[in-house]
C-alpha positions as CSV (number, residue, x, y, z in Angstrom):
1,M,-12.9,-20.8,-5.9
2,Q,-16.2,-21.3,-7.5
3,G,-18.4,-23.6,-5.5
4,E,-16.2,-23.3,-2.4
5,D,-17.7,-22.0,0.8
6,P,-15.0,-20.5,2.9
7,F,-17.2,-20.5,6.0
8,D,-17.8,-24.3,5.7
9,Q,-16.6,-26.1,8.8
10,G,-14.4,-28.5,6.9
11,A,-10.6,-28.5,6.9
12,G,-10.4,-25.5,4.5
13,S,-12.7,-23.3,6.4
14,I,-11.7,-19.8,7.2
15,L,-12.4,-20.7,10.9
16,R,-10.2,-23.8,10.9
17,Q,-6.7,-22.7,9.9
18,P,-3.2,-23.5,11.4
19,K,-1.7,-21.2,14.0
20,A,0.8,-19.9,11.4
21,V,-2.1,-18.6,9.3
22,W,-3.7,-16.9,12.3
23,A,-0.4,-15.4,13.4
24,T,0.3,-13.9,9.9
25,A,-3.3,-12.7,9.6
26,G,-3.2,-11.1,13.0
27,A,0.0,-9.3,12.2
28,S,-1.6,-8.2,8.9
29,V,-4.4,-6.5,10.8
30,V,-1.9,-4.5,12.7
31,A,0.1,-3.7,9.6
32,F,-2.9,-2.3,7.8
33,M,-3.9,-0.4,11.0
34,G,-0.7,1.6,10.5
35,I,-2.2,3.2,7.4
36,G,-5.1,5.0,9.1
37,L,-3.6,5.1,12.6
38,V,-2.6,8.8,12.4
39,D,-5.9,9.9,10.8
40,P,-7.8,11.0,14.0
41,I,-4.6,12.5,15.6
42,L,-3.4,14.6,12.7
43,P,-4.7,17.8,14.2
44,S,-3.2,16.8,17.6
45,I,0.2,16.1,16.0
46,A,0.1,19.5,14.2
47,K,-0.6,21.2,17.5
48,G,1.9,19.2,19.5
49,L,4.8,19.7,17.0
50,E,3.7,23.3,16.0
51,A,3.4,22.2,12.4
52,T,1.0,23.1,9.5
53,P,-1.4,20.7,8.0
54,S,0.7,20.3,4.9
55,Q,3.8,19.5,7.0
56,V,1.9,16.9,9.1
57,S,0.4,15.4,5.9
58,L,4.0,14.5,4.9
59,L,3.5,11.6,7.4
60,F,1.5,9.9,4.6
61,T,3.8,11.2,1.8
62,S,7.0,9.8,3.2
63,Y,5.3,6.5,4.2
64,F,3.8,5.8,0.8
65,L,6.7,7.2,-1.2
66,I,9.0,4.7,0.4
67,T,6.3,2.0,0.0
68,A,6.1,2.7,-3.7
69,V,9.9,2.4,-4.3
70,A,10.0,-0.6,-2.0
71,M,7.7,-2.5,-4.3
72,L,10.6,-2.9,-6.7
73,V,12.6,-4.5,-3.9
74,T,10.2,-6.8,-2.0
75,G,10.1,-9.5,-4.7
76,F,13.8,-9.3,-5.1
77,V,14.3,-9.8,-1.3
78,S,11.7,-12.4,-0.7
79,S,12.7,-14.6,-3.6
80,R,16.2,-14.8,-2.1
81,I,15.7,-15.0,1.7
82,G,12.2,-16.6,1.8
83,G,8.8,-15.4,2.9
84,R,9.3,-16.0,6.6
85,R,12.5,-14.0,6.9
86,T,11.0,-11.2,4.7
87,L,8.0,-11.0,7.1
88,L,10.2,-10.9,10.1
89,A,12.5,-8.2,8.6
90,G,9.4,-6.1,7.8
91,L,7.9,-6.5,11.3
92,A,11.2,-5.7,12.9
93,L,11.5,-2.4,10.9
94,V,7.9,-1.4,11.8
95,V,8.6,-2.1,15.6
96,V,11.7,0.1,15.5
97,F,10.4,2.9,13.5
98,A,6.9,3.0,15.1
99,A,8.5,3.3,18.5
100,L,10.9,6.0,17.3
101,S,7.9,7.9,15.8
102,G,6.5,8.2,19.3
103,T,9.8,9.8,20.5
104,S,9.8,12.5,17.8
105,T,10.6,16.1,18.8
106,S,9.9,17.7,15.4
107,V,7.7,17.0,12.4
108,G,10.9,16.4,10.4
109,E,11.9,13.5,12.7
110,L,8.4,12.0,12.6
111,V,8.3,12.2,8.8
112,G,11.6,10.4,8.6
113,F,10.6,7.7,11.0
114,R,7.4,7.1,9.1
115,A,9.5,6.6,6.0
116,G,11.3,3.7,7.7
117,W,8.0,2.4,8.9
118,G,6.8,2.4,5.3
119,L,9.7,0.3,4.2
120,G,9.0,-2.3,6.9
121,N,5.3,-2.3,6.0
122,A,6.0,-2.8,2.3
123,L,8.2,-5.8,3.0
124,F,5.5,-7.3,5.3
125,V,2.3,-6.6,3.4
126,S,3.7,-7.6,-0.1
127,T,4.7,-11.0,1.3
128,S,1.9,-11.8,3.8
129,L,-0.8,-12.9,1.3
130,A,1.5,-15.5,-0.3
131,V,2.6,-16.7,3.1
132,I,-1.0,-17.1,4.3
133,V,-2.0,-19.0,1.2
134,G,1.1,-21.2,1.4
135,A,0.4,-22.1,5.1
136,A,-3.4,-22.4,4.8
137,A,-5.2,-25.7,5.3
138,G,-7.3,-26.9,2.3
139,G,-8.2,-24.5,-0.6
140,S,-7.0,-21.0,-0.9
141,A,-10.4,-19.4,-1.0
142,A,-10.7,-19.2,2.7
143,A,-7.1,-18.0,3.1
144,I,-7.7,-15.1,0.6
145,L,-10.9,-14.1,2.3
146,L,-9.1,-14.2,5.6
147,Y,-6.4,-11.8,4.2
148,E,-9.0,-9.5,2.7
149,S,-10.9,-9.5,6.1
150,A,-7.6,-8.6,7.8
151,L,-7.1,-5.7,5.5
152,G,-10.6,-4.4,6.1
153,L,-10.4,-4.9,9.8
154,G,-7.0,-3.2,10.0
155,M,-8.2,-0.2,8.0
156,A,-11.2,0.1,10.3
157,C,-9.4,-0.4,13.6
158,G,-6.4,1.8,12.8
159,P,-8.3,5.1,13.3
160,L,-10.1,3.7,16.3
161,L,-6.8,2.8,18.0
162,G,-5.4,6.1,17.1
163,A,-8.4,7.8,18.7
164,L,-8.4,5.8,21.9
165,L,-4.7,6.1,22.6
166,G,-4.3,9.5,21.0
167,D,-6.9,11.2,23.2
168,A,-4.3,11.1,26.0
169,S,-1.2,11.9,23.8
170,W,-0.5,11.8,20.1
171,R,2.6,9.7,20.9
172,Y,0.8,6.7,22.4
173,P,-0.7,5.3,19.2
174,F,2.9,4.9,17.8
175,F,4.0,3.1,21.0
176,G,0.9,0.9,20.9
177,T,1.5,-0.1,17.3
178,A,5.1,-1.0,18.1
179,A,4.0,-3.2,20.9
180,L,1.4,-5.0,18.8
181,M,3.8,-5.6,16.0
182,A,6.3,-7.0,18.5
183,I,3.7,-9.5,19.5
184,G,3.1,-10.3,15.9
185,F,6.9,-10.8,15.4
186,L,7.0,-13.3,18.3
187,C,3.9,-15.2,17.0
188,I,5.3,-15.6,13.5
189,T,8.7,-16.6,14.9
190,A,7.0,-19.3,17.0
191,F,4.3,-20.6,14.6
192,L,5.4,-20.0,11.0
193,K,7.8,-22.4,9.4
194,E,9.9,-21.3,6.4
195,Q,8.2,-22.0,3.1
196,P,9.8,-23.1,-0.2
197,R,11.4,-20.2,-2.1
198,P,10.2,-19.4,-5.6
199,A,11.9,-21.4,-8.3
200,R,13.0,-18.2,-10.1
201,K,14.6,-15.2,-8.4
202,T,12.9,-11.9,-9.2
203,S,15.1,-9.1,-10.6
204,L,14.8,-5.5,-9.5
205,L,13.7,-4.3,-13.0
206,A,11.1,-7.0,-13.6
207,P,8.1,-4.9,-12.3
208,I,9.1,-2.0,-14.5
209,R,9.4,-4.3,-17.6
210,A,5.9,-5.7,-16.7
211,L,4.4,-2.2,-17.1
212,G,5.3,-2.5,-20.8
213,H,2.1,-4.5,-21.2
214,G,-0.6,-2.1,-22.3
215,G,-3.4,-3.6,-20.2
216,L,-1.3,-3.5,-17.0
217,A,-0.1,0.0,-17.7
218,S,-3.7,1.1,-18.2
219,V,-4.8,-0.5,-14.9
220,A,-1.9,1.1,-13.0
221,T,-2.6,4.5,-14.6
222,S,-6.3,4.4,-13.7
223,A,-5.4,3.2,-10.1
224,F,-3.0,6.2,-9.9
225,F,-5.8,8.7,-10.4
226,Y,-8.1,6.7,-8.1
227,N,-5.5,6.5,-5.3
228,Y,-5.1,10.3,-5.4
229,A,-8.8,10.6,-4.7
230,F,-8.7,7.9,-2.0
231,F,-5.9,9.5,-0.1
232,T,-7.3,13.0,-0.3
233,I,-10.1,11.6,1.8
234,L,-7.9,9.7,4.2
235,A,-5.3,12.4,4.8
236,F,-7.1,15.7,4.3
237,T,-10.6,15.1,5.6
238,P,-9.5,15.0,9.3
239,F,-8.5,18.7,9.0
240,V,-11.9,19.5,7.4
241,L,-13.9,17.6,10.0
242,D,-11.9,19.3,12.8
243,M,-13.2,16.9,15.4
244,T,-11.8,15.4,18.7
245,P,-9.7,12.2,18.2
246,Y,-12.6,10.1,19.6
247,R,-15.2,11.5,17.1
248,S,-12.8,11.5,14.2
249,G,-11.8,7.9,15.1
250,A,-15.5,6.9,15.2
251,V,-16.1,8.4,11.7
252,F,-13.1,6.5,10.2
253,F,-14.0,3.3,12.0
254,A,-17.4,3.4,10.3
255,W,-15.6,4.2,7.0
256,G,-13.3,1.2,7.5
257,L,-16.2,-1.1,8.2
258,L,-17.9,-0.1,5.0
259,L,-14.6,-0.6,3.2
260,A,-14.3,-4.1,4.6
261,V,-17.9,-5.2,3.8
262,F,-17.9,-3.9,0.3
263,S,-14.5,-5.2,-0.5
264,V,-15.1,-8.7,0.8
265,L,-18.8,-9.3,0.4
266,V,-20.3,-6.8,-2.1
267,A,-17.7,-6.3,-4.8
268,P,-17.4,-10.0,-5.8
269,R,-21.2,-10.3,-6.2
270,L,-21.5,-7.1,-8.3
271,Q,-18.6,-8.3,-10.5
272,K,-20.4,-11.6,-11.2
273,R,-23.6,-9.8,-12.1
274,F,-22.3,-6.7,-14.1
275,G,-18.7,-7.4,-14.9
276,S,-15.5,-5.8,-13.4
277,L,-15.2,-2.8,-15.7
278,K,-18.8,-1.7,-15.3
279,V,-18.6,-2.0,-11.5
280,L,-15.3,-0.1,-11.5
281,G,-16.4,2.7,-13.7
282,A,-19.6,3.2,-11.8
283,S,-17.9,3.1,-8.5
284,L,-15.3,5.7,-9.6
285,L,-18.0,8.1,-10.8
286,L,-20.0,7.7,-7.6
287,L,-16.8,8.4,-5.6
288,A,-16.4,11.6,-7.6
289,V,-19.9,12.7,-6.8
290,D,-19.3,11.8,-3.1
291,L,-16.2,13.9,-3.1
292,L,-18.0,17.0,-4.5
293,V,-20.7,16.7,-1.8
294,L,-18.1,16.2,0.8
295,G,-16.3,19.4,-0.3
296,Y,-19.3,21.7,-0.6
297,G,-21.8,20.2,1.9
298,N,-22.2,21.2,5.5
299,H,-20.4,19.5,8.4
300,T,-23.0,16.8,8.7
301,A,-22.8,16.1,5.0
302,A,-19.0,15.9,5.2
303,I,-19.2,13.2,7.9
304,V,-21.8,11.2,6.0
305,C,-19.8,11.4,2.7
306,T,-16.6,10.4,4.4
307,I,-18.2,7.3,5.8
308,V,-20.0,6.5,2.5
309,S,-16.8,6.8,0.6
310,G,-15.6,3.6,2.3
311,A,-18.1,1.6,0.3
312,F,-16.7,2.9,-3.1
313,I,-13.1,2.5,-1.9
314,G,-13.8,-1.0,-0.9
315,M,-15.2,-2.0,-4.2
316,N,-12.5,-0.2,-6.2
317,N,-9.7,-1.9,-4.2
318,T,-11.1,-5.3,-4.9
319,V,-11.6,-4.8,-8.6
320,Y,-8.3,-3.1,-9.2
321,T,-6.5,-6.0,-7.5
322,E,-8.3,-8.5,-9.7
323,L,-7.5,-6.6,-12.9
324,A,-3.8,-6.0,-12.0
325,L,-3.2,-9.6,-11.2
326,G,-5.0,-11.0,-14.3
327,V,-4.6,-8.5,-17.1
328,S,-1.1,-9.3,-18.3
329,D,1.0,-12.4,-19.0
330,A,3.7,-11.4,-16.5
331,P,4.1,-13.5,-13.4
332,R,1.4,-12.4,-11.0
333,P,3.7,-11.1,-8.2
334,V,5.8,-9.2,-10.7
335,A,2.7,-7.6,-12.2
336,S,1.4,-6.7,-8.8
337,A,4.7,-5.1,-7.9
338,G,4.7,-2.9,-11.0
339,Y,1.0,-1.9,-10.5
340,N,1.6,-1.0,-6.8
341,F,4.8,0.9,-7.7
342,V,2.7,3.3,-9.9
343,R,-0.4,3.6,-7.7
344,W,1.4,4.3,-4.4
345,F,3.0,7.4,-5.9
346,A,-0.4,9.0,-5.9
347,A,-0.9,8.0,-2.3
348,A,2.3,9.9,-1.6
349,A,1.3,13.0,-3.6
350,A,-2.3,13.5,-2.4
351,P,-1.6,14.0,1.3
352,Y,0.9,16.8,0.5
353,L,-0.9,18.4,-2.4
354,A,-4.4,18.6,-0.9
355,P,-3.5,21.0,2.0
356,K,-1.2,23.0,-0.4
357,I,-4.1,23.4,-2.8
358,E,-6.2,24.7,0.1
359,E,-3.5,27.2,0.9
360,W,-3.4,28.4,-2.7
361,S,-7.2,28.5,-3.1
362,D,-9.9,27.4,-0.6
363,I,-11.1,24.4,1.3
364,H,-13.4,23.2,-1.5
365,V,-10.9,22.9,-4.3
366,P,-8.9,19.9,-3.0
367,F,-12.0,17.9,-3.2
368,V,-12.8,19.1,-6.7
369,V,-9.3,18.0,-7.8
370,A,-9.8,14.6,-6.2
371,A,-13.2,14.3,-7.9
372,V,-11.6,15.1,-11.2
373,A,-8.9,12.4,-10.5
374,A,-11.6,9.8,-9.9
375,V,-13.3,10.7,-13.1
376,A,-9.9,10.5,-14.9
377,G,-9.5,7.0,-13.5
378,A,-12.9,6.0,-14.9
379,L,-12.1,7.6,-18.3
380,V,-8.9,5.5,-18.5
381,V,-10.9,2.4,-17.9
382,W,-13.4,3.4,-20.6
383,A,-10.8,4.4,-23.1
384,R,-8.8,1.2,-22.6
385,R,-11.7,-1.1,-22.2
386,S,-10.7,-3.1,-25.3
387,A,-7.4,-4.0,-23.6
388,L,-9.1,-4.8,-20.4
389,T,-12.5,-6.4,-21.3
390,H,-11.4,-9.9,-22.1
391,E,-9.2,-10.4,-19.0
392,A,-11.7,-8.7,-16.8
393,E,-14.8,-10.6,-17.8
394,V,-13.2,-14.1,-17.9
395,L,-11.9,-13.9,-14.4
396,E,-14.1,-15.1,-11.6
397,P,-13.8,-12.7,-8.6
398,G,-11.0,-14.0,-6.5
399,H,-9.3,-16.1,-9.2
400,A,-6.7,-13.5,-10.1
401,A,-5.7,-13.2,-6.5
402,E,-5.7,-17.0,-6.1
403,D,-3.5,-17.5,-9.2
404,G,-1.2,-14.7,-8.2
405,V,-0.4,-15.9,-4.7
406,A,-0.1,-19.5,-6.0
407,A,2.5,-18.3,-8.6
408,F,4.3,-16.5,-5.9
409,A,4.3,-19.5,-3.5
410,D,5.3,-22.1,-6.1
C-alpha cells in the first residue's frame, strides 16, 4: 500500500471500480447501518412495546451474541459455497428478519428476529471485504479504503435513517432496511460473479485454535474490554440523552462521521508517527475519560462526549483490526474469526448489563464500569506489549488488512 494513492484517477482508483465492487460496497453500507439503526428509536420501541430499557437493550444482545457465535461458522460456510453465495445468503436472511422485526407485537419477538438478523449480517460482513478486494480493479489499497468508508458511512447513516423513519413509527426503520437490503441482493445477483474458492476449507474449530497464540489472545482480550465500553455508549446512551428520534439521530450521525474520519484518515497517520500500541493505549485512556465526563456531566456534556467518543472508537477499530490480522501466524481470516468471536461477546453483554447496573445503582455507574473496561483494555495492551510490539510496529497501516483479505481470496 505504501506509495499508492487510492484517490488517483488511474485504474485502481477508489472512484473507478467495477459495478460488482460498488454493489458490494453499497450493500455493506446498509449492513453496517443495521448496527446503529435502532439507537434513536430505542425509547420509542420501549414505549410502543411496553418494555423496560434492559428488555429493549436485548435487541443488541441477541444480535451480537448470534454474530459472535456465527464467526465460527462464516469461514466454514464461505470456503465451501463461495463468497458470492455466502453474501447472498446473508442478505436474504437480513431481508427476511428485518421485515419480520417490523411486524413484532412483543419485545420477545423483536429480540428473536434481531438474532436472525445478526446471523445474516455476520455472513455478509465477514465475507464482503474479501469479495470487494477480489473484484476490485488494480491494487487493493483503494478497495480496502472503500470498505472502511462503507463501514463508517453505514455507522453514521444508521441512526439517521432510524430517526427519519422512526419519527413516524418505530416499525418503519426495519421495513426500510429490509427494502434497501433487497436492492443490495438484486445488485449483487446482477453484477457480482462467483470468485475462486479458497484452496483450503476452513474447519469450525480453526478460529478457536488460533486463539492459542498469545499475541492474538491478548488482542482479543483487550478488544473484549474495549467493546464493552463501545457498546455501553451505543446502546445505553440513548436512554440517558432521552431525546426525540430526530435529535438522537443527529447526535449519532455526528458520532458516526467522526468514527469514519478517524478510522479512515486519522488513525493510519497516527500509527505511522507514534506506533500502533501507543495510539491504541492513548485512545483507550481518552475514551475512559470521555465516558466519565459523559456519565457525570450535564445534558450538554453528555451530548458532546457521545459525539467525541466516535473519534476514539474510530481509531480503536482500525488499530485493533491491524493487530488482530497481523499478530499471529494463523491464516488471516482464521485469526480474524477468532478475534471477532471473543470481542463480540462484550458487544452482546454491555447493552444488557448497562441498564441493569443502573437499576441496581444509579445512572452514573454504568459509565464508570465502561470506563474501567476501557482502562482494562489499555492495561492488557501494556502488560502484553512484548508479545505485540514487533508485529504492531513492523506493519504499515493497512498492510494487515491487505494481507488478510488476500489470503482469504487466494
